[in-house]
N, C-alpha and C positions, 0 to 999 in steps of 0.2 A: 224223228230226227234226234240224235244223241245230244244231251246237254253239253255245253261248252264249259270245261273246268275253269273256274275263276271269273266267269262272266257274271256281271251284276244281275240281280233279279229284276224282272220286268224290262222295260225299255231303257236302254242306255242313253246317256246324253250324246247326241251326234252333233258335234259343233264344228269339227274341222273338215274342210272340203278339199278337193284335189289341189287347187292352186296353193293354198297355205300349207298343205301337207307336202307338196313338192319342195317348198322352201325349208320345211323342217327336216326332210330327208336329206336335202342338199347339205345342210349344216350338220346333220348327224353323221354324214360320211366325209364331207370334203371341206366346205367353206372356201373353195377356190384353191389356186395353185400354191398358196403360201405354205411353206414347209418343204417344197420340192427343190429349193435353191441349191442344196449341197449335191444333188444328183449329177449335175453336169460335170463338176469337178471330180466326182468319184469314178465315173465310167466314160466320160467323154461325151461330146454333143450328140452325135448320131445314135450312140448306144442309149443315151438318156431318152431321146425321143422314142426309140424302139421299145424301151422298157415301159415307158408311160402308156404306150398304145397296146402292148401285148399283155401286160399284167392284168388288166380288167378281164380279158378273155379267160385266163387261167385261174385267177384269184377271185375276182368280183362276180362274174356272170354265174358260176355255179351257186354262189351264196345267194344272189338275187333270186334265182329260180327256186331254191329251197325255201327262202323266206316267203315268197309269193304263195307257194303251195300250202305251207303250214299255217301261215297267217290267214289265208282264205278259209281253210278248214277249221281253224280254231282262233278266231279273233278275240282273245281273252286278255284281260288286264294282267300284265306280267309277261305277255308275249312268249319269248323263247324259254323262259323259266317254266311256263305251263306246258309247252310242247315236250320238253325233256322229261318233266315229271310224269306226264301222261304216257310217253313212249318208253321210257327206261326205268321209271320208278322214282320214289321220293328222294332216295339218297343221291342219285345222279342229278335229279332236279335241283337239289340243294347245292351240289357242286357247281352246276351251271350258274345258279344265282350268285353264289359266293365269288366265283372267278369273274363273273361279269361285273359284280359290284366293285371288286378291287380294280379291275381294268378301267372302269368308268371313273373312279377316283383319280387314277393316274392320268387318264385322258383329259379330264377336266382341269387338272393342275397345269397342263401345258398352255392353255389358252390365255389366262391372265398374263403369263410371262410374255407370250407373243404380243399381246396388246401393248404392253409397256415398251417392248423393243420397237414396234412400229411408231408408237407415240414419240419416241426419241427423235424422229425426223423433224417434228415440229417443236418439241421441247427437249433439247439435249440434257437439261438438268433433271429429267425424269428418272434416270438410271439410279441415283442414290435413294430415290423414294420408291424403289421397285416393290418392296413388300407392302407398305401401306396402300399403294395404288392397286396392287393385286387383291388385297382384302376388300377394297372399295368395289372392285369389279365383281368379286364373288358375291357380295351381299346385295348389290344392286340387281344382279341377275336373279338371285334367289327371290328378291322382292317381286320381280316381274313374274316369276313362276308361281308365286303365291296368289297372284291375281287370276290365274286360270290358264287353260290351254289356248283359248282364242287370242288373247293378247300376245302370247308367245308366237303363235302362227303368223299374226300380222307383223310383228316386229321382225321375225325371221325373213319375211318377204321383203321388207324394206332393206334389211342388211344384205340380202341376196343381190338386190339391184346395185347396191354400193360396192359389192365385190366384183360382179361380172362386168358392169359397164366400163370401168377403167381398163380392163384387159381387152375388151373389144376395141376401144378407141386406140389403145397402144398398138394392137395388132394391125389395125387399119393404117395407122400412121407409119408403122414399120414397113408394111407392104408398099406404101406409096413412095418410100425412099429407095435408095439404091441398095441398102443393106450392106453388111460386111460378111462375105462368105466365111465359113469356118475354116480358117487356115492355121498358121502357126500361132496366131494370137487369140484364136477362138477358145472358148471355155473348155478345159479338159482335153485339149487336142494333143494329148500325149501319144507317143508312138506305141503301137502294140495293144494287146488286150489288157483290161484292168486286172489288178491282182484280186485274189479270192476275197480277202477281207473287205476291200473297197466295193467289190461287186455285191457282196452280202449286205453291207450297210446300205448301198443304193437300193437293193431289192426290198429291204425292210422299210426304208423310207417311202418307197412307192406303195408298198402294201399298206402302210399306215395311212396313206392318202386315199386308199380305196376301201378301208374297213368301216364297218358300222351300219351295214344295210339292215341288220336286224334290230338296231337300237330303237327305231321308230315304231316298233310293234308293241311296245309295252303299254301303250295307251289306245289300242285298237278299238275298244268299246266307245271311245270318245270321238271316233271318226265316222263321218256320214258314209253309209254303204261301204264298209271297209274293204271287201274283196275287190270291188271295182276301183275304188279310190286309190288303194295301194298300187294296183297294177298301173294305172294311169300316172300317178305321181312318181313312182319309181322309174318308169320309162323316161319321163321328162327330166328327172334329176340326173339319171345316168347320161343322157345326151348333153345336158348342161355341164356336167363335170368333165366329160371327155372333151367338149369344145373348149372350155377354159384352160384345161391342162395343155392341150395341143397348141393353142394360141400362145400361151406363156412360153413353152419350151421352144417353139419355132422362132418366136421373136427374140428370145435370148441368144439362140444360135446365130441368127442373122446379124445381131448387133455386134458380135465379137467381144462382148463384155468379159473381163477377166473372171475366171471361176472363183478365185479368192475373194474378189470384190462382191460377186453375187452371193456367195455364202455368208460373207461377213455383214453386208449391208442390206441384202434381200432385194426383192423386186422394186422397191423405191429407187434403188441405184440404177436399175435397168430403165425405169421411167425417166429419170433425170438424164441418162445418157442419150436416150432417143428423142425425148420431147421437152427436155429442160426441167426447171424446178417445178412448174405447174404439174407436169405429168408425174414427177416424183412424188409430189404432194398427194395427187389422186391415188397413186398406188399405195402410199402410206396410209391414207384414210381408208382405202379398201382393206388393208391388212388389219386395221383396228376394227372395222366392221366385221371382218371374217372371224376374228378372235371372239368378239362379243356374240355373234350369231352361233358359233360353235358351242360356246359355253351355255347359252340359253337353251339351245335345242337339246344338248346332251344332258343337261340337268333335268329337263322335262322327262327325258327317257329314264334316266337312272332313278329318279325319285319315285317312279311307279313300281320299281322292282322290290325294294325292301317292304313296301306296303303289301304287295302280293305275298311275299314270303312270311310277313307277320300274320297275314290272314290264315296261313297254314300252320302257324305256331312255330315256324322256323327262326323267327326273330322276335324280340320283345314286343308285347302288345301295344306299347306306346307308339310304334311306327305305323299302326293301323289308323291312327286318328286322321280324319279328313275335315275340311272346312264344310260346314253344313250347307252354305249358300253356293259356293263355287265348285265344290267337289274335289278340291285340290288336297293331296296328302301333305298337309303343312308340316307335320312332325318329321316326315321323311325328308322333305326339302331342306328343313333346317339342319337335320342330322348330316345330310350330304354336304351342305355348305360348311359346316364345322370341320369335317374331315379334310375337305379341299383347302381350307384356310391354312392347314399345316403342310399339305402336300406341295404347295406352290414354292416351297424352298428348294425343290430338287432342280437338277439340270436337264435341259431339253433332250439331249441325245440318250441319256440313261432312261428317262421317262419313256422315250419312243420304243426302246428295246423291250422294256418291261411291259409296255402297253400291248405290243404285238404278240408277245408270248402268252399273256393272260387271255387276250382275245382269242388267239388260236386254240387254246385249250378248251374254252367254252364252245367255240364254233364247231369243233368236230363232234361234240356231244349232240349238237343240233342236227348234224348230218346223220348221225346214228339214230336219232329220234325220227328222222324222216323215213329211214328204212324200217324202223320198228313199227311206226304207225301205218305204213303201207301194209304190213303183215297183220297187225292185230285189229286194225279198223279199216278193212278193205272197202266196206260199203259206205263209209262216211262221206257226207256231201263235200265235194271239193270243187268250188266254183272255178279254181285254177288248179291244174295238175300238170306236172312236168311230163311231156310225152315220151317217157323212157320207162322201160321195165327195170327190174332189180339189177341186172348186170349193167345196164346203161347208167343207172344211178351210181353204181360203184365206180365206174370209169369217170363219171363226172366229179365225184368226190375226190378221186385221186389227184386231180389237177391242182386244186388249192393245197392239198396235202404235200405235194411235191414242192410247190412254191415255199411253203412254210418250212419244210425240212431243209431245203437248200439254203434259206436264209439263216436258220439256226446253225447248220453245219459250218457255214462261212464265218459266222461270228465266233463259234467255238474254236475256230482255228486261229483267231487273233490272240494277241498277248497284251492287250491294253485294257482301258477302263470298261469297254463294252463287255468283257468277260465277267467283270464284277456285276454289272447290271443283269447279265444273262443268268448268273448264279442266283441273284436275288429274285429274279422272276421265277426260277425253278423252285426256290424255297417258298415263294408266295403260293404257287400251285399246290405245293405239299401241305399247306395249312388247311385245305378243304376237309380232309378226313378228320383232323383234330377238331375243327369247328363243328363237324357233324356229330362227333361224340358228345360235345358239350350240349348241342341242341337236343340230342336224345335224352339227356338227363334233365334238361330244363323245360322241355316242351310242355309238360302238364302245367307248370306254373306260369308259362307265358300265354297260354290260351285264355 
Protein backbone atom coordinates (compact mmCIF):
# COMPACT_ATOMS: atom_id res chain seq x y z
CA UNK A 1 0.00 0.00 0.00
CA UNK A 2 1.39 3.41 -0.99
CA UNK A 3 2.14 5.88 1.83
CA UNK A 4 -0.20 8.80 2.23
CA UNK A 5 1.58 12.15 1.79
CA UNK A 6 1.16 14.33 4.82
CA UNK A 7 -0.13 11.55 7.04
CA UNK A 8 1.37 11.53 10.52
CA UNK A 9 3.69 8.65 11.38
CA UNK A 10 2.20 5.81 13.33
CA UNK A 11 -1.41 5.75 14.39
CA UNK A 12 -3.23 9.09 14.06
CA UNK A 13 -5.50 10.38 16.79
CA UNK A 14 -9.01 9.29 15.78
CA UNK A 15 -11.34 11.37 17.91
CA UNK A 16 -14.12 12.65 15.65
CA UNK A 17 -16.96 10.26 14.78
CA UNK A 18 -19.79 10.51 12.21
CA UNK A 19 -22.34 12.39 14.36
CA UNK A 20 -19.95 15.18 15.34
CA UNK A 21 -18.38 15.14 11.85
CA UNK A 22 -21.84 15.68 10.35
CA UNK A 23 -22.21 18.85 12.43
CA UNK A 24 -18.75 20.09 11.41
CA UNK A 25 -19.48 19.46 7.70
CA UNK A 26 -22.91 21.12 8.06
CA UNK A 27 -21.22 24.25 9.36
CA UNK A 28 -18.29 24.00 6.94
CA UNK A 29 -20.82 24.24 4.10
CA UNK A 30 -24.02 25.82 5.30
CA UNK A 31 -24.96 26.73 8.84
CA UNK A 32 -28.62 26.86 7.79
CA UNK A 33 -30.50 29.06 5.28
CA UNK A 34 -29.12 32.31 6.71
CA UNK A 35 -27.66 34.25 3.79
CA UNK A 36 -30.32 33.12 1.29
CA UNK A 37 -32.64 36.04 2.13
CA UNK A 38 -31.74 38.23 -0.92
CA UNK A 39 -32.48 35.46 -3.45
CA UNK A 40 -36.27 35.86 -3.41
CA UNK A 41 -36.06 39.52 -4.30
CA UNK A 42 -33.42 38.92 -6.99
CA UNK A 43 -35.23 36.24 -9.05
CA UNK A 44 -38.76 35.88 -7.65
CA UNK A 45 -40.25 33.24 -5.33
CA UNK A 46 -40.58 30.20 -7.56
CA UNK A 47 -37.31 30.82 -9.38
CA UNK A 48 -35.65 31.07 -5.96
CA UNK A 49 -37.02 27.69 -4.87
CA UNK A 50 -35.96 26.14 -8.18
CA UNK A 51 -32.47 27.64 -7.87
CA UNK A 52 -32.04 26.33 -4.33
CA UNK A 53 -33.08 22.80 -5.36
CA UNK A 54 -31.22 22.57 -8.71
CA UNK A 55 -27.92 24.20 -7.75
CA UNK A 56 -26.77 21.28 -5.55
CA UNK A 57 -27.21 18.88 -8.49
CA UNK A 58 -25.01 20.96 -10.79
CA UNK A 59 -22.64 22.61 -8.29
CA UNK A 60 -22.49 20.60 -5.06
CA UNK A 61 -22.98 16.94 -6.02
CA UNK A 62 -19.95 16.72 -8.36
CA UNK A 63 -17.84 18.35 -5.64
CA UNK A 64 -19.12 15.90 -3.01
CA UNK A 65 -18.29 12.88 -5.18
CA UNK A 66 -14.82 14.22 -5.93
CA UNK A 67 -14.14 14.93 -2.25
CA UNK A 68 -15.33 11.48 -1.15
CA UNK A 69 -13.05 9.68 -3.63
CA UNK A 70 -9.91 11.73 -3.01
CA UNK A 71 -10.34 11.86 0.76
CA UNK A 72 -10.95 8.10 0.96
CA UNK A 73 -7.82 7.50 -1.14
CA UNK A 74 -5.66 10.06 0.68
CA UNK A 75 -6.98 10.97 4.17
CA UNK A 76 -4.04 13.27 4.92
CA UNK A 77 -3.63 16.37 7.05
CA UNK A 78 -4.08 19.30 4.71
CA UNK A 79 -6.71 17.48 2.63
CA UNK A 80 -7.17 19.15 -0.75
CA UNK A 81 -3.69 20.74 -0.60
CA UNK A 82 -2.18 17.23 -0.46
CA UNK A 83 -4.38 15.93 -3.29
CA UNK A 84 -3.35 18.70 -5.69
CA UNK A 85 0.33 18.51 -4.69
CA UNK A 86 0.34 14.77 -5.33
CA UNK A 87 -1.62 14.92 -8.57
CA UNK A 88 -0.37 18.12 -10.22
CA UNK A 89 2.93 18.88 -8.49
CA UNK A 90 4.24 21.20 -5.75
CA UNK A 91 3.61 24.49 -7.57
CA UNK A 92 -0.07 23.79 -8.21
CA UNK A 93 -0.38 22.39 -4.69
CA UNK A 94 0.91 25.71 -3.39
CA UNK A 95 -1.57 27.60 -5.59
CA UNK A 96 -4.37 25.44 -4.17
CA UNK A 97 -3.28 26.10 -0.60
CA UNK A 98 -2.75 29.81 -1.20
CA UNK A 99 -6.14 30.39 -2.85
CA UNK A 100 -7.90 28.27 -0.24
CA UNK A 101 -6.20 30.17 2.58
CA UNK A 102 -7.28 33.52 1.11
CA UNK A 103 -10.82 32.24 0.49
CA UNK A 104 -11.12 30.99 4.05
CA UNK A 105 -10.04 34.34 5.47
CA UNK A 106 -12.74 36.05 3.42
CA UNK A 107 -15.27 33.41 4.41
CA UNK A 108 -14.46 33.65 8.11
CA UNK A 109 -14.83 37.43 8.04
CA UNK A 110 -18.50 37.11 7.05
CA UNK A 111 -19.68 35.23 10.14
CA UNK A 112 -18.92 37.65 13.01
CA UNK A 113 -20.65 40.36 10.96
CA UNK A 114 -23.73 38.14 10.56
CA UNK A 115 -23.70 37.36 14.29
CA UNK A 116 -23.86 41.05 15.18
CA UNK A 117 -26.69 41.60 12.67
CA UNK A 118 -28.84 38.85 14.19
CA UNK A 119 -27.95 39.94 17.73
CA UNK A 120 -29.51 43.29 16.82
CA UNK A 121 -32.95 41.64 17.17
CA UNK A 122 -32.36 41.40 20.92
CA UNK A 123 -29.92 44.28 21.35
CA UNK A 124 -30.59 47.14 18.89
CA UNK A 125 -27.67 49.07 20.42
CA UNK A 126 -25.23 46.35 19.19
CA UNK A 127 -24.70 48.00 15.77
CA UNK A 128 -22.34 50.80 16.98
CA UNK A 129 -20.27 48.14 18.79
CA UNK A 130 -19.95 45.99 15.66
CA UNK A 131 -16.16 45.83 15.48
CA UNK A 132 -15.45 45.12 19.20
CA UNK A 133 -18.16 42.43 19.18
CA UNK A 134 -16.69 40.89 16.04
CA UNK A 135 -13.26 40.79 17.63
CA UNK A 136 -14.72 39.12 20.72
CA UNK A 137 -16.31 36.41 18.56
CA UNK A 138 -13.09 35.83 16.59
CA UNK A 139 -10.98 35.28 19.67
CA UNK A 140 -13.53 33.27 21.67
CA UNK A 141 -13.87 30.87 18.72
CA UNK A 142 -10.08 30.76 18.36
CA UNK A 143 -9.86 29.83 22.04
CA UNK A 144 -12.33 26.96 21.52
CA UNK A 145 -10.24 25.67 18.60
CA UNK A 146 -7.12 25.76 20.78
CA UNK A 147 -8.84 23.24 23.09
CA UNK A 148 -8.87 20.63 20.31
CA UNK A 149 -11.06 19.04 17.64
CA UNK A 150 -13.41 17.18 20.00
CA UNK A 151 -14.77 20.32 21.76
CA UNK A 152 -15.26 21.89 18.32
CA UNK A 153 -17.26 18.85 17.15
CA UNK A 154 -19.48 18.81 20.23
CA UNK A 155 -20.08 22.56 20.10
CA UNK A 156 -20.95 22.34 16.40
CA UNK A 157 -23.56 19.67 17.17
CA UNK A 158 -25.21 21.96 19.76
CA UNK A 159 -25.16 24.92 17.37
CA UNK A 160 -26.63 22.70 14.64
CA UNK A 161 -29.66 21.88 16.77
CA UNK A 162 -30.13 25.59 17.55
CA UNK A 163 -30.16 26.34 13.79
CA UNK A 164 -32.33 23.51 12.46
CA UNK A 165 -35.05 23.22 15.13
CA UNK A 166 -36.46 26.78 14.74
CA UNK A 167 -36.87 26.29 10.98
CA UNK A 168 -38.65 22.95 11.50
CA UNK A 169 -41.04 24.59 13.98
CA UNK A 170 -41.60 27.59 11.69
CA UNK A 171 -42.26 25.35 8.68
CA UNK A 172 -44.72 23.21 10.65
CA UNK A 173 -46.52 26.31 11.95
CA UNK A 174 -46.70 27.80 8.45
CA UNK A 175 -48.13 24.58 6.99
CA UNK A 176 -50.74 24.50 9.73
CA UNK A 177 -51.99 27.97 8.74
CA UNK A 178 -53.70 29.05 5.59
CA UNK A 179 -50.54 30.69 4.17
CA UNK A 180 -50.44 33.49 1.67
CA UNK A 181 -50.08 32.30 -1.92
CA UNK A 182 -47.41 34.12 -3.88
CA UNK A 183 -49.32 36.82 -5.67
CA UNK A 184 -48.85 40.49 -6.23
CA UNK A 185 -47.52 41.01 -2.71
CA UNK A 186 -45.32 37.95 -2.58
CA UNK A 187 -41.56 38.37 -2.49
CA UNK A 188 -40.00 39.14 -5.82
CA UNK A 189 -43.25 38.68 -7.73
CA UNK A 190 -42.08 40.87 -10.58
CA UNK A 191 -43.46 40.20 -14.03
CA UNK A 192 -41.08 38.51 -16.45
CA UNK A 193 -37.70 36.89 -16.08
CA UNK A 194 -35.06 38.44 -13.80
CA UNK A 195 -32.30 40.49 -15.39
CA UNK A 196 -28.86 38.99 -15.94
CA UNK A 197 -27.08 40.85 -13.10
CA UNK A 198 -29.81 39.91 -10.59
CA UNK A 199 -29.82 36.28 -11.74
CA UNK A 200 -26.00 36.15 -11.53
CA UNK A 201 -25.97 37.56 -8.00
CA UNK A 202 -28.70 35.09 -6.98
CA UNK A 203 -26.67 32.22 -8.44
CA UNK A 204 -23.51 33.38 -6.62
CA UNK A 205 -25.50 33.64 -3.37
CA UNK A 206 -26.87 30.10 -3.69
CA UNK A 207 -23.46 28.75 -4.75
CA UNK A 208 -21.95 30.34 -1.64
CA UNK A 209 -24.55 28.53 0.47
CA UNK A 210 -23.47 25.20 -1.05
CA UNK A 211 -19.67 25.54 -1.11
CA UNK A 212 -17.11 24.13 1.31
CA UNK A 213 -17.54 20.33 1.05
CA UNK A 214 -13.76 19.92 0.88
CA UNK A 215 -13.10 22.13 3.91
CA UNK A 216 -13.60 19.36 6.44
CA UNK A 217 -10.94 17.13 4.86
CA UNK A 218 -7.94 19.04 6.21
CA UNK A 219 -8.12 17.17 9.53
CA UNK A 220 -8.90 13.68 8.12
CA UNK A 221 -6.26 11.88 10.26
CA UNK A 222 -8.16 13.12 13.34
CA UNK A 223 -11.36 11.34 12.22
CA UNK A 224 -12.29 7.78 13.20
CA UNK A 225 -12.27 5.49 10.11
CA UNK A 226 -12.22 8.47 7.73
CA UNK A 227 -13.41 6.78 4.51
CA UNK A 228 -16.61 5.48 6.08
CA UNK A 229 -17.15 8.42 8.46
CA UNK A 230 -16.92 11.04 5.70
CA UNK A 231 -19.32 9.08 3.46
CA UNK A 232 -21.92 8.79 6.21
CA UNK A 233 -21.47 12.30 7.58
CA UNK A 234 -21.50 13.99 4.17
CA UNK A 235 -24.74 12.20 3.22
CA UNK A 236 -26.40 13.28 6.46
CA UNK A 237 -25.16 16.85 6.11
CA UNK A 238 -26.41 17.15 2.51
CA UNK A 239 -29.87 15.87 3.49
CA UNK A 240 -30.00 18.29 6.42
CA UNK A 241 -28.91 21.26 4.30
CA UNK A 242 -31.44 20.52 1.54
CA UNK A 243 -34.21 20.09 4.13
CA UNK A 244 -33.56 23.38 5.93
CA UNK A 245 -33.13 25.37 2.69
CA UNK A 246 -36.34 23.99 1.19
CA UNK A 247 -38.32 24.60 4.38
CA UNK A 248 -37.07 28.17 4.68
CA UNK A 249 -37.80 29.12 1.06
CA UNK A 250 -41.23 27.49 0.91
CA UNK A 251 -42.21 29.13 4.20
CA UNK A 252 -41.08 32.54 2.95
CA UNK A 253 -43.06 32.20 -0.27
CA UNK A 254 -46.23 31.07 1.53
CA UNK A 255 -45.99 33.92 4.02
CA UNK A 256 -46.10 36.67 1.39
CA UNK A 257 -43.37 38.61 3.20
CA UNK A 258 -41.96 41.59 1.30
CA UNK A 259 -38.67 40.82 -0.43
CA UNK A 260 -37.23 44.10 0.83
CA UNK A 261 -38.14 43.28 4.42
CA UNK A 262 -36.71 39.77 4.15
CA UNK A 263 -33.43 41.04 2.71
CA UNK A 264 -33.12 43.91 5.17
CA UNK A 265 -34.24 42.16 8.40
CA UNK A 266 -33.57 38.51 7.57
CA UNK A 267 -35.37 35.37 8.67
CA UNK A 268 -36.22 36.77 12.14
CA UNK A 269 -38.69 39.08 10.34
CA UNK A 270 -40.24 36.01 8.71
CA UNK A 271 -40.53 34.35 12.11
CA UNK A 272 -42.18 37.43 13.61
CA UNK A 273 -44.65 37.62 10.70
CA UNK A 274 -45.72 33.99 11.01
CA UNK A 275 -45.39 33.19 14.71
CA UNK A 276 -44.98 36.50 16.52
CA UNK A 277 -42.06 37.86 18.57
CA UNK A 278 -41.21 34.46 20.10
CA UNK A 279 -40.70 32.88 16.67
CA UNK A 280 -38.70 35.92 15.56
CA UNK A 281 -36.50 35.55 18.62
CA UNK A 282 -35.93 31.84 17.92
CA UNK A 283 -34.90 32.58 14.32
CA UNK A 284 -32.59 35.36 15.51
CA UNK A 285 -31.00 33.06 18.09
CA UNK A 286 -30.63 30.46 15.34
CA UNK A 287 -28.85 33.04 13.18
CA UNK A 288 -26.42 33.80 15.98
CA UNK A 289 -25.78 30.08 16.52
CA UNK A 290 -25.29 29.66 12.76
CA UNK A 291 -22.66 32.41 12.61
CA UNK A 292 -20.77 30.97 15.58
CA UNK A 293 -20.95 27.41 14.26
CA UNK A 294 -19.73 28.49 10.82
CA UNK A 295 -16.81 30.38 12.29
CA UNK A 296 -15.75 27.59 14.67
CA UNK A 297 -15.96 24.84 12.01
CA UNK A 298 -14.21 26.81 9.28
CA UNK A 299 -11.44 27.95 11.61
CA UNK A 300 -10.88 24.28 12.46
CA UNK A 301 -10.49 23.57 8.74
CA UNK A 302 -8.31 26.52 7.71
CA UNK A 303 -5.95 26.22 10.68
CA UNK A 304 -4.75 22.79 9.46
CA UNK A 305 -3.89 24.15 6.00
CA UNK A 306 -0.97 26.52 6.81
CA UNK A 307 0.43 23.89 9.17
CA UNK A 308 0.51 21.35 6.32
CA UNK A 309 2.08 23.93 3.97
CA UNK A 310 4.67 24.86 6.62
CA UNK A 311 5.56 21.16 6.97
CA UNK A 312 6.53 21.27 3.29
CA UNK A 313 8.55 24.47 3.66
CA UNK A 314 5.98 26.54 1.73
CA UNK A 315 5.24 28.77 4.73
CA UNK A 316 7.39 29.85 7.72
CA UNK A 317 8.32 27.08 10.17
CA UNK A 318 6.58 28.96 13.00
CA UNK A 319 3.22 27.73 11.62
CA UNK A 320 4.27 24.10 12.18
CA UNK A 321 4.07 24.41 15.95
CA UNK A 322 1.44 22.26 17.67
CA UNK A 323 0.26 21.81 21.23
CA UNK A 324 2.04 18.73 22.59
CA UNK A 325 -0.98 17.54 24.63
CA UNK A 326 -3.94 18.35 22.36
CA UNK A 327 -2.23 18.18 18.96
CA UNK A 328 -3.78 21.50 17.86
CA UNK A 329 -1.75 23.75 15.51
CA UNK A 330 -1.90 26.69 17.93
CA UNK A 331 0.45 28.98 15.97
CA UNK A 332 -1.66 28.57 12.84
CA UNK A 333 -4.93 29.16 14.73
CA UNK A 334 -3.60 32.40 16.22
CA UNK A 335 -2.23 33.59 12.85
CA UNK A 336 -5.61 32.95 11.19
CA UNK A 337 -7.47 34.81 13.95
CA UNK A 338 -5.15 37.81 13.56
CA UNK A 339 -5.84 38.09 9.82
CA UNK A 340 -9.62 37.70 10.24
CA UNK A 341 -9.59 40.41 12.91
CA UNK A 342 -8.78 42.84 10.08
CA UNK A 343 -11.00 41.27 7.42
CA UNK A 344 -14.23 41.77 9.43
CA UNK A 345 -14.21 45.44 8.35
CA UNK A 346 -15.40 44.44 4.83
CA UNK A 347 -19.00 44.45 3.50
CA UNK A 348 -21.03 41.23 3.12
CA UNK A 349 -21.85 41.26 -0.62
CA UNK A 350 -18.29 42.07 -1.70
CA UNK A 351 -16.93 39.35 0.57
CA UNK A 352 -19.38 36.88 -0.97
CA UNK A 353 -18.21 37.61 -4.55
CA UNK A 354 -14.52 37.37 -3.61
CA UNK A 355 -15.25 34.22 -1.62
CA UNK A 356 -16.84 32.30 -4.50
CA UNK A 357 -14.17 33.43 -6.99
CA UNK A 358 -11.24 32.26 -4.84
CA UNK A 359 -13.01 29.03 -3.89
CA UNK A 360 -13.81 28.24 -7.52
CA UNK A 361 -10.19 28.75 -8.55
CA UNK A 362 -8.97 26.18 -6.06
CA UNK A 363 -11.90 23.83 -6.66
CA UNK A 364 -11.05 23.21 -10.29
CA UNK A 365 -7.49 22.32 -9.37
CA UNK A 366 -8.99 19.61 -7.17
CA UNK A 367 -11.01 18.29 -10.12
CA UNK A 368 -7.87 18.22 -12.26
CA UNK A 369 -6.08 16.39 -9.45
CA UNK A 370 -8.86 13.78 -9.49
CA UNK A 371 -8.24 13.14 -13.21
CA UNK A 372 -4.45 13.14 -12.72
CA UNK A 373 -4.50 10.70 -9.79
CA UNK A 374 -6.77 8.33 -11.71
CA UNK A 375 -4.01 8.28 -14.36
CA UNK A 376 -0.81 8.20 -12.28
CA UNK A 377 -2.10 6.06 -9.38
CA UNK A 378 -4.63 3.71 -10.99
CA UNK A 379 -3.93 0.90 -8.53
CA UNK A 380 -4.25 3.00 -5.35
CA UNK A 381 -6.72 1.75 -2.77
CA UNK A 382 -9.97 3.72 -3.14
CA UNK A 383 -12.55 2.72 -0.49
CA UNK A 384 -14.93 5.01 -2.37
CA UNK A 385 -14.64 5.57 -6.13
CA UNK A 386 -16.92 7.56 -8.44
CA UNK A 387 -18.46 4.98 -10.84
CA UNK A 388 -17.42 6.93 -13.93
CA UNK A 389 -14.61 6.65 -16.44
CA UNK A 390 -12.47 9.55 -17.65
CA UNK A 391 -15.09 10.88 -20.09
CA UNK A 392 -17.80 10.64 -17.47
CA UNK A 393 -15.64 12.55 -15.00
CA UNK A 394 -15.04 15.32 -17.55
CA UNK A 395 -18.80 15.67 -18.07
CA UNK A 396 -19.31 15.73 -14.29
CA UNK A 397 -16.67 18.45 -13.87
CA UNK A 398 -18.26 20.57 -16.60
CA UNK A 399 -21.45 21.02 -14.56
CA UNK A 400 -19.96 23.11 -11.70
CA UNK A 401 -17.70 24.82 -14.25
CA UNK A 402 -20.77 26.03 -16.17
CA UNK A 403 -22.39 27.28 -12.94
CA UNK A 404 -19.23 29.16 -12.02
CA UNK A 405 -18.74 30.72 -15.45
CA UNK A 406 -22.41 31.73 -15.68
CA UNK A 407 -22.17 33.57 -12.37
CA UNK A 408 -18.90 35.31 -13.30
CA UNK A 409 -20.23 36.33 -16.72
CA UNK A 410 -23.38 37.79 -15.16
CA UNK A 411 -21.44 39.80 -12.60
CA UNK A 412 -18.98 41.00 -15.25
CA UNK A 413 -21.96 42.47 -17.13
CA UNK A 414 -22.91 44.67 -14.17
CA UNK A 415 -21.66 48.20 -13.68
CA UNK A 416 -21.88 48.48 -9.92
CA UNK A 417 -19.79 47.73 -6.85
CA UNK A 418 -19.76 43.98 -7.55
CA UNK A 419 -17.46 44.62 -10.51
CA UNK A 420 -14.90 46.10 -8.10
CA UNK A 421 -15.17 42.99 -5.92
CA UNK A 422 -14.79 40.77 -8.99
CA UNK A 423 -11.64 42.61 -10.08
CA UNK A 424 -10.23 42.38 -6.55
CA UNK A 425 -10.91 38.63 -6.57
CA UNK A 426 -9.09 38.22 -9.90
CA UNK A 427 -6.16 40.22 -8.52
CA UNK A 428 -6.10 37.95 -5.45
CA UNK A 429 -5.97 34.89 -7.71
CA UNK A 430 -3.03 36.46 -9.56
CA UNK A 431 -1.01 36.76 -6.32
CA UNK A 432 -0.37 33.00 -6.21
CA UNK A 433 2.52 32.98 -8.78
CA UNK A 434 4.14 35.93 -6.97
CA UNK A 435 3.88 34.17 -3.61
CA UNK A 436 5.29 30.98 -5.18
CA UNK A 437 8.41 32.84 -6.38
CA UNK A 438 8.96 34.16 -2.84
CA UNK A 439 8.56 30.66 -1.45
CA UNK A 440 11.12 29.27 -3.87
CA UNK A 441 13.67 31.79 -2.61
CA UNK A 442 12.92 31.33 1.10
CA UNK A 443 12.13 27.61 1.24
CA UNK A 444 15.61 26.63 2.54
CA UNK A 445 15.50 29.11 5.42
CA UNK A 446 11.94 28.13 6.40
CA UNK A 447 12.64 24.39 6.71
